[in-house]
N, C-alpha and C positions, 0 to 999 in steps of 0.2 A: 400788502403794504398800503399805508394810508396815502391818499392823494394829498399833495401839497400845492399851495398856491405859489405864484411867482414871487420871488423875494422882494421884500420891502427893506429899505435901509433902516438901520438902527436909529439914526438921527430922525428920520421921518416918523417912525413909530413912537419915538420919545415925544416929539412935538405934538403928535395926535393925542397922546395920553394927557399931556399938559393942557391942551386945548379943551378936551372933554372935561377934565377935572375943574378947570377954571370956570367953564360954562355952568358947572354944577355948584359953583359958589366957593371954590377953594382959592385962597390966595396963591399967586403964581409961584412964590418961593417954596411954599409947601407942596404945590403940585409938582414942581421939578424934583423935589426930594422923593416924593412917592414914585414918580415915573422912573427915576434912576434905579430904585430898588426893584421895581417890577421888571424893568428891562434887564437888570442883572440876571434875573432868572431866565428870561427868554433868550438872551445872548448865549447863555451856557447850556441851552437845550432842555431846561427844566420848565417847559411851558405850563405845567400844572400850577405854577406859582407866579406866573406873569400876567400878561394882558387878558388871559382867559378869565381872570377874576374881575376885570374892570366892570362888566355889566352888572355883576352882583353888588359891587361897591356903589355904583351910581343908583341902583335900585334902593339900596339901604339909605342913601342920602335922601331920595325921594320920599321914603317912608319915615324919615326923621329918626332913624335909629343909628345914624352915623353922622357926626358933625364935621362937615368939611372945613369949617373955620376954626376948629379946636387947635390950640397950640399947647404942646406939653410944657409943664412948669415944674420946678423943683418944689416939692411939698415939704421936704425936710432934708437936712444934711448934717452928718457928723463926720468930720474929717474927710476921708475919701469914700465914704458910703453915702449914697444918695437915694432918696425915694422920689419918684417922678409921677405926677398925675397926668395921664394921657387925655383926660377930658372926653372920653368916648369918641375920640377922633381916629384918624387913620393910624394903624399900628406902625406903618412904615416911618411916619414922621416922628412918632414917639420913640421908637427903637433907635432911629438915627440920632436923635437928641441924646438918648441915654448912652449910646456908645461914645459919642463925642464927649459927653460929660465924664464918662469913665476914663477916657483917654487923658483928658485934662487932669483929672484927679490922680491918675496913675503916674503922671510926670513928677508929682511931688512926693507921693507916698509909696511908689513902686507898684501898687495895685489900686485900681479904681473899680468900684462896683456901683452900678445903678440899677435899681429895681423899679419897673414901671407897673402901675396899676390903672384900672379903668381905661383900657386901650382897645383898639380894634385888631383885626387880623393883620399880621405884619408880613405875610408872604414867606420868602425864603430866609431862614435863620442865617444861612451862610453869608448873606449879603452884609450883615452887621458885623459878624466875626471878621470878614475880609476887610472891612473898614479899618480895623485895628492893624491887621497884617500890612496893609498898604501904608500905614503910618509908622511901621517898624516895630509894632508891639504884637504880642500874642492876644488874640481875641476869642472870647467865649460868649455865645449868645444862645438863649433858650426862651421858650414860651410855653405856657399851658394852652390848652385847647378844649373845645367841647368834647365830652365823653363819647368815644366811639369804640372803646375796648372794655372788656370785663377783666377784673382781677382774676388771677389764676384760680380755676375751679368754679368761676361764676359764669352766668349767662345773661347778665344785664349790664348795660353801659354805665360804667362808673368812673372810667379813667380816659383822659385824652391821649392822643398819640404823641403829644408833647415833644417837639423836636429840639435837638441840641446841635450846635455847630461850633467847631474849634478851627481857628485859622492861625497858621504859623508862617512868618516870613521865610521866603526861599528865593534863591537867585533867579530861577526861571519863571516862577509864578507862586502865589501864596498856596501853600498846602492847606486845603480846606476839606474837612470832614463835616458833612451836613446830613444828618439822619433824623428821621422821625422814629418813634418807638413802635411803630406798626411795621408789619412785614412789607407793606407798600403804602404809598400815600393814598389817602382817601379819594383825592381827586382823580387818581389813575383809575380807581374802581368806578367812579362816576363817569369818566370818559368811556370806559368799556361798556357801561350800561347804556349811555347815549348812542354808542356805535353798534349796539346789539351783539357785543362780543362776550364770550365766556371768559372767565378768569381762572387762573390756577387755583386749585383747592387750598393751597398753602396760604392764600391771601386773606381768607376770612371765613366766618362761621354764619350759619343761619340762626334763627331765633331759638332753636333748641341747643345751640352750642356745637353743632356738627359742621364739619367742613363742607363748603359748597362752591360750585363753579358759576353760580348765578350772581352777578353783581347786584341785582335788585334785592336779592335776599339779604345781602350784607348791609346795604345802605338804607333801603326803604321799607323793609319788612321786619324790622326789629332785630336784624343781625348785628354782627360784630366784626371789627377789624381784628386780625390776629397779631398779637404782640411779636415783635422780632425777638427770636430766642425764647419765646413763650414766657416763662416766669421772669427771665432776666429783663425782657422788654417791659413787662408790667411793672417790675420793681423800679426800673430807671424812669419810667413815665411818672410814677408816683413821686419819686424824688424831685423831678422837675417841677411838679405842682407845688411841692413843699418849698422849693427854692424860688418860686415866682409868686403865685397867688397868695400862698400862706405867709411867706416871709414879708411880702410888701403890703400886706393888709388888703389885698384885692380879693377877687372872686376865685375860689378854688373849685375843682371837681365839676359837678353838675350845674354849678352856678354860671359857668362859662357857656355861652350860646353859640350855635352854628350860624353860618352866614345866611342860611335859608330860614332862620327863625326871626320873627318880627319883634326883636328886642336887641338892645346893645350887646355886642359880643362880650364886653367886659373881660378881656384877656389881660394877663400879666406877663411881663417879659423881664428877664435879667440879663444885663450886659456887663461883662468883666473884661478889663484891659490889664495885661501884665506888661510892665515896662521891663524889657529884657535886661537893660543895663543895671537894674536893681538886683539882679540875681547872678549875672554872668558877664564877663568881658564880651562885648558884642562881636568882635572879630573872631574870638574863639567859638562863640555860639554859632555863628554863621558857618564856620568850618565844620563843626560837629553835625550841623544839619545837612550840609553837603555830603559829608562822609556817610551818614546814616542813609540818606537817600540813595547814594551810589551803591551801598551794600544791599539795600532792598531791591533796587532795580537789577542787580547782578545775580539775583536768585536764579538757579537753574529752572528752566521752564517745565511745567507739567505737560503731559501729552496733549496736544491740540491748542495750547496757549501760544499767543504770538508775542507778547511782551508783558512786563510788569509795569503797572501804572501806580503812581502815587495818588492819594486822595485828592480829588479836584483836578487831576491832570487832563482827563478827557474833556471835562467841562471847560478848562482853560483853552484847550485847542479849539473847541467848538466856538468859544467866544471870539477868538482871533479870526477864525474863518468867517463868522457872521458879521463881525465888524467890517471886514473887507468886502464880502459878497452879499450882505443883506440876510434877512431871516425869511426862509420859506416856511410859513406856518402850516401846520396841518389844516386842511380845508375846513373841517368842522369848527376848529377854534377860531379861524379867521371869519367864518360865516357868522359867528356869534357877535362879532363886532359891528356887522353891517347895520342891524336895527339900532344899535347904540349910536352909531355915527349919524344915522338919519334923525333920530330923536334929539340928538345934541346939536344938530346943524353943523357938525364938523366932518368934512369929507375924509374918507379913508385915503391914506397915501397911495399913489399909483405904483404899480410894479416897477422895479428897476428894469431898464432896457437891457437885454442880454449883452449888447456891446459895451454899454456903460458899466455894467457889473463886472465884465471881464477886465476893462481898463482899470477899474477901481481895485480889483484883486491884484492886478499886476503892479499897480502903484504902491500897494501895501507891502510888497516883498522887498 
C-alpha cells in the first residue's frame, strides 16, 4: 500500500493552486477556474489528473509553451454551434468556457456545441460534463491527445487515448462516465514507473507490439498504450479526434504534443450540452432516471461482489468524504509539489490536525 501524507483541506489546496498559478502570471479568475477543475479530480480520487500535473504546467509556462494569460475567445458561431480558440492557454479554462457557452446556446436551441482548438491539456473530461449536469442538462466532453496508441494491427504511435465523458443529472449525484480509450490512463503507468512497480500486461505493449509488464517499455522506450477493447478503443479514439481536432480546424493526431515535449500541446476539445426540456418532460425524465438506476442497482450480485455502483458513484462518495476530512495525497504525489512550492514562494498547506479533521467530519454529517 502506498504511504499517504496527513490530509490537507480541499480549500487550502485550492488556494495553494491559485497562488502558484497567479505567481506564474495567470489572472486570478482564470487561476480559480483551473484550480476548480484540478481539484475536482483530486476530490474524487483521480489524482492522476489533479495537482500532480501542476509542476508540469508551471514548467511549460517557464518554457513559454503555455500562455497563462490566454483567454478563450469565440472564433466563429452559427446558431448553437461555436468554434473557440484557446490561444494555447490552459485547457481547463478553455473547456470551462466552451461548456458554459454550449449550455447558454442549448437553452435556446435545445442542443449547444462548442469545439475548442489551440488549447492545452484540460485534465479530467468528467469535470466539464459534470458542469452541465449540475446545471440540469446532459453534458458530453471530449478531447484529443498526443498519440500513445497504435491503430489495430500497428506498432507505432498514431492515435491518442482521447477521453470522453458523459454526465446525466440524478437526484443523489450526477451520473458521470469518464473514460479514456486506453486500458488505463497514461499517468497511471508513469506513476508505476516512478514507483518502480510492474504493471499488468493488459495495460500496454513494448516497441515490438508485445504485451509487457515494464512501464518504462510502454512510455519511454517506444511502446504503446493498449486500447480499451482493442479495436473498439482504437475506433472510438479515432472518432474523438475527428470530432475535436479535425472538426474544429485544430491539430489532429501526431500534431498534438505531450506535456513533456517542448512545444504547445495544441489540443482540441468538444463540449456538448443537451437541454433535457427540449426532448422530454423534466419530471418524467427524472423519474425514468431514478427507475433505471434502481433497476441497475437491484441486479442480483455475482459471487464476491458487494454492491452495484452507478458510473461516478464511488467518486462522488470519495468527494464527499474528502470535502469533510481533507485529502491524504499519496506521498510521492505530494512530494512533487514541495519543490514547486519552494520555487514559487508559496508554502504548502499544513496538515489538518486530527482533532480538527474529526470535528469537521462530524459537522458535515
